[in-house]
C-alpha positions in Angstrom: -10.7 -24.0 -14.4 -7.5 -21.7 -14.7 -6.8 -18.4 -13.1 -7.2 -16.7 -16.7 -10.6 -18.1 -17.3 -11.7 -17.0 -14.2 -10.4 -13.4 -14.6 -12.2 -13.4 -18.1 -15.4 -14.2 -16.2 -15.1 -11.9 -13.2 -14.3 -9.2 -16.1 -17.8 -10.2 -18.3 -19.7 -9.9 -14.9 -17.9 -6.4 -14.5 -19.6 -5.6 -18.1 -22.7 -7.0 -17.1 -23.0 -4.8 -13.9 -24.9 -2.4 -15.7 -26.2 -0.5 -12.0 -22.4 0.7 -11.5 -21.7 1.5 -15.3 -24.9 3.5 -15.6 -23.9 5.1 -12.7 -20.4 5.8 -13.4 -21.7 6.9 -16.9 -23.8 9.4 -15.1 -21.4 10.9 -12.9 -18.9 11.1 -15.7 -21.6 13.2 -17.8 -22.0 15.4 -15.0 -18.0 15.9 -14.1 -18.0 16.8 -18.1 -20.4 19.7 -18.0 -19.2 20.7 -14.7 -15.8 20.8 -15.8 -17.0 22.7 -18.9 -18.8 25.0 -16.6 -15.9 25.7 -14.4 -13.4 26.4 -17.1 -16.1 29.2 -18.8 -16.8 30.3 -15.2 -13.1 31.0 -15.0 -12.7 32.5 -18.3 -16.2 34.7 -18.4 -17.9 33.8 -14.9 -20.8 32.4 -14.4 -23.7 33.7 -16.2 -26.6 31.7 -15.5 -28.2 29.6 -13.0 -27.4 26.6 -14.7 -23.5 27.3 -14.8 -23.5 28.3 -11.2 -25.4 24.8 -10.0 -22.6 22.7 -12.3 -19.8 25.1 -10.8 -21.5 24.3 -7.2 -21.6 20.8 -7.6 -18.2 19.9 -8.7 -16.6 19.2 -5.3 -19.9 16.7 -4.7 -19.6 15.2 -8.3 -16.0 14.2 -7.7 -16.8 13.2 -4.0 -19.0 10.7 -5.5 -16.8 9.3 -8.0 -14.4 8.9 -5.2 -17.4 6.9 -3.5 -18.4 4.6 -6.3 -14.5 3.8 -6.6 -14.4 2.6 -3.0 -17.9 0.9 -2.9 -17.1 -1.3 -6.4 -14.3 -3.5 -4.7 -16.5 -4.3 -1.8 -19.6 -5.0 -3.9 -17.7 -7.2 -6.4 -16.8 -9.6 -3.7 -19.9 -9.8 -1.5 -22.3 -10.3 -4.7 -20.9 -13.5 -4.9 -21.2 -14.9 -1.5 -25.1 -13.2 -1.9 -25.6 -15.2 -5.2 -23.6 -18.4 -3.9 -21.2 -17.9 -6.6 -18.2 -18.3 -4.4 -19.9 -21.6 -3.1 -20.5 -23.0 -6.8 -17.5 -22.3 -8.0 -15.4 -23.8 -5.0 -17.8 -27.0 -5.3 -17.0 -27.6 -8.8 -13.2 -27.8 -8.1 -12.0 -24.1 -8.5 -8.7 -23.1 -6.6 -9.4 -20.8 -3.9 -6.0 -19.1 -4.1 -6.7 -18.9 -7.9 -10.0 -17.4 -7.3 -8.8 -15.0 -4.7 -5.6 -13.6 -7.2 -8.3 -14.0 -10.5 -10.7 -11.8 -8.5 -8.3 -9.1 -7.2 -6.9 -8.8 -10.6 -10.2 -8.2 -12.3 -11.2 -6.0 -9.4 -8.0 -3.7 -10.3 -8.7 -3.2 -13.9 -12.4 -2.8 -13.3 -11.7 -0.2 -11.0 -9.4 1.6 -13.6 -12.2 1.4 -16.3 -14.7 3.0 -13.9 -12.2 5.6 -13.1 -11.9 6.3 -16.9 -15.2 6.7 -17.5 -15.9 9.3 -14.7 -12.7 11.3 -14.8 -10.7 10.5 -18.1 -12.8 13.1 -20.4 -13.2 15.8 -17.8 -9.0 15.6 -17.1 -8.4 15.3 -21.4 -10.8 18.6 -21.3 -8.6 20.3 -18.2 -5.4 19.2 -19.9 -6.5 20.9 -23.4 -7.5 23.9 -21.8 -3.9 24.5 -19.8 -2.4 23.5 -23.1 -4.0 26.3 -24.9 -3.7 28.6 -22.4 0.0 28.3 -20.6 1.4 25.1 -22.8 1.9 21.6 -21.4 5.7 21.9 -22.2 6.1 24.8 -20.1 3.8 23.4 -17.1 5.8 19.9 -16.7 8.9 22.4 -17.5 8.1 24.4 -14.1 6.7 20.7 -12.4 10.5 19.5 -13.2 12.2 22.9 -12.2 10.2 22.3 -8.5 10.9 18.9 -8.0 14.4 19.6 -9.2 14.9 22.0 -6.6 14.1 20.2 -3.8 15.9 17.1 -4.9 12.6 14.6 -4.7 12.8 11.1 -6.0 9.9 11.1 -8.1 9.8 7.1 -8.7 9.7 6.8 -5.1 6.6 9.0 -4.9 5.1 6.7 -7.6 5.8 3.7 -5.6 4.4 5.3 -2.6 0.9 6.1 -4.4 1.0 2.8 -5.9 1.9 0.7 -2.9 -1.0 2.9 -0.8 -3.4 2.2 -3.3 -2.9 -1.6 -3.6 -2.7 -2.1 0.1 -6.3 0.2 0.5 -7.7 -1.7 -2.2 -6.5 -5.3 -0.8 -7.8 -4.3 2.7 -11.5 -4.0 1.1 -10.9 -7.4 -0.5 -10.5 -8.8 3.1 -13.1 -7.0 4.8 -15.5 -8.4 2.3 -14.2 -11.7 2.5 -14.7 -11.3 6.3 -18.1 -10.0 5.9 -19.8 -11.3 3.0 -22.1 -8.3 2.7 -21.8 -4.7 1.6 -23.3 -3.1 4.5 -21.2 -5.1 7.0 -17.7 -4.9 4.7 -18.5 -1.1 4.9 -18.5 -0.9 8.6 -15.8 -3.3 9.1 -13.7 -1.4 6.4 -14.2 1.9 8.3 -13.2 0.4 11.5 -10.1 -1.7 10.4 -8.9 0.9 8.1 -8.8 3.4 11.1 -6.7 1.0 12.7 -4.4 0.3 9.6 -4.0 4.2 9.3 -3.2 4.6 12.6 -0.5 1.7 12.9 0.9 2.8 9.3 1.6 6.4 10.8 3.3 5.1 13.9 5.6 2.6 12.0 6.3 5.7 9.6 7.1 8.2 12.1 9.2 5.7 14.0 11.4 4.1 11.4 11.7 7.5 9.3 13.6 10.7 9.9 12.2 13.8 8.2 14.5 17.0 9.5 13.5 20.4 9.2 15.6 23.1 9.0 15.7 27.0 9.1 16.6 28.5 5.5 18.4 32.0 5.4 14.8 33.8 5.3 13.5 32.1 8.7 11.2 29.6 7.2 10.7 26.1 7.7 12.0 23.5 5.0 12.4 19.8 4.7 15.5 17.8 4.1 14.7 16.3 1.0 16.7 13.5 1.6 14.9 12.6 4.9 11.8 13.0 3.0 12.8 10.8 0.3 13.7 8.2 2.9 10.5 8.7 4.0 8.6 8.0 0.8 11.1 4.8 0.6 10.0 3.5 4.1 6.4 4.3 3.3 6.2 2.0 0.4 8.2 -0.9 2.5 5.6 -0.8 5.2 2.8 -0.7 2.7 4.4 -3.8 1.0 4.4 -5.3 4.2 0.6 -4.5 4.6 -0.2 -5.6 1.5 1.7 -9.1 1.9 -0.3 -9.4 5.5 -3.5 -8.3 3.7 -3.1 -11.4 0.7 -2.2 -13.9 3.7 -5.1 -13.5 6.0 -7.4 -12.9 2.9 -6.2 -16.4 1.8 -5.9 -18.2 5.0 -9.9 -16.5 5.3 -11.2 -17.7 2.2 -9.5 -21.0 2.5 -11.5 -21.8 6.2 -14.8 -20.5 5.0 -17.5 -23.2 4.8 -18.9 -22.0 1.6 
């Protein structure tokens, strides 16, 4: 079986996973209602109990969205161990490396779809409101002026965000392969991620040089060139961890008695 067929099979399983899709859909609807209520509350004040409740639930709903996005990668791997799918696929001659990379690719795409279901429409609504009130051109111009004034490297910042996300996701996949069950995977992930973040911070602090200096008004400011260097250094360290997580995941998967 080719990696492309495995990927298609993983995506088919995702669309058949109705519990996650229904949960994401419900959270998405609540996020839409809460976003509309929040906008109305900002414009006119919360005029009824339902609006007050929906606005108050905004942080909890977006926290639930984050939890779903965190739990799904763990569940997507461990469910195959629980249902003996991994064992059957390996027994049928599927290459474990192809299985790993196809599953990771499917998890990334599935996570993007889940995120879109939960937060895309609220973001569009909020963006439309900003466009109507201020104008997106003016907002982008203001952001551009801010980043230009501090001379931040936007591509490096984007690269840091992407590598941080991939490192976290691949760590989840490794914990799932190691644990083989959702409950254990969550506990292992919490412990390993704490160590990972600690090591990451130590490596970044020892290998970067962010310089603070006093401006004319006495406020502390950051040396932009050093901050850009920090973005680049952190991205490289993330890339090393990404390679490490892939390596130990493959080694663990290859040595498992499925």
